C-alpha positions in Angstrom: 193.5 118.1 -32.1 192.5 117.8 -28.5 192.0 120.3 -25.8 193.2 117.4 -23.5 196.8 117.3 -24.7 200.3 117.9 -23.5 203.2 118.7 -25.7 206.8 119.3 -24.7 210.0 119.6 -26.8 212.4 116.6 -26.7 216.1 117.6 -26.4 218.6 114.8 -26.7 222.2 114.5 -27.9 222.7 114.5 -31.7 223.2 111.0 -33.1 221.7 109.0 -30.2 219.5 106.1 -31.1 215.8 106.2 -29.8 214.9 102.7 -28.4 211.4 103.5 -27.4 208.9 105.5 -25.3 207.2 104.4 -22.3 203.9 106.0 -21.6 202.5 106.2 -18.0 198.8 106.7 -17.2 195.7 106.1 -15.1 192.3 104.9 -16.3 189.6 104.8 -13.8 187.6 102.0 -15.8 185.7 104.6 -18.0 185.8 104.3 -21.8 188.7 106.2 -23.6 192.5 106.0 -23.9 195.7 108.0 -23.6 197.7 108.4 -26.8 201.4 109.4 -27.3 203.4 110.7 -30.3 207.2 111.3 -30.8 207.1 113.7 -33.8 210.0 115.2 -35.8 209.6 118.7 -37.3 211.4 120.0 -40.4 212.3 123.8 -40.9 209.8 123.9 -43.7 206.7 123.0 -41.8 206.8 119.3 -42.4 206.4 116.7 -39.7 206.4 113.0 -39.2 205.1 110.8 -36.2 208.2 108.6 -35.5 206.7 106.7 -32.7 203.1 106.5 -31.5 200.7 104.3 -29.5 197.7 104.2 -27.3 197.0 102.9 -23.8 195.9 99.2 -23.5 195.0 98.8 -19.8 191.3 99.6 -19.0 191.5 100.0 -15.2 194.3 101.4 -12.8 197.7 102.8 -13.1 199.7 101.2 -16.0 202.4 101.9 -18.5 203.0 100.7 -22.1 206.2 100.7 -24.1 206.3 101.8 -27.7 209.4 101.2 -30.0 210.1 102.7 -33.4 209.4 100.4 -36.4 213.0 100.8 -37.6 216.2 102.3 -36.2 215.7 106.0 -35.3 218.6 108.4 -34.7 218.2 112.0 -33.6 219.4 114.7 -36.2 219.3 117.9 -34.3 220.6 119.8 -37.3 217.8 118.7 -39.7 214.8 118.5 -37.3 213.3 119.3 -34.0 211.5 116.7 -31.8 208.4 116.9 -29.6 206.4 114.6 -27.3 202.7 114.9 -27.2 200.0 113.0 -25.1 196.4 113.3 -25.7 193.4 112.0 -23.6 190.0 111.2 -24.4 187.2 111.1 -21.7 188.4 110.0 -18.3 191.9 108.4 -18.6 194.8 110.5 -17.2 198.3 111.1 -18.6 201.0 110.5 -15.9 204.2 110.8 -18.0 206.5 109.6 -20.6 210.1 108.2 -20.5 212.3 108.1 -23.6 214.8 105.4 -23.8 217.9 106.0 -25.9 221.4 104.6 -26.6 224.6 106.8 -27.1 
């Protein structure tokens, strides 16, 4: 948990394949990082982080791409999905872009 986090639901067509998530951020050179999570939630309260990663550049505007470790298909009938970013110290979250294939 972090009070410096942003979470939004992810609404994609059922059956699409997630290719990865690009994280955009700014780091002013101070220690810390920006993390990202693509999480699936089941109806019974369970959840699984499907894609996650952390910023790698220490100064300036940058982006990093994170791919799932195995093929990942959206199942809207069995799960809901959310994107979360959390920040520690001074780095700032600028956005995320989800890449998928029909």
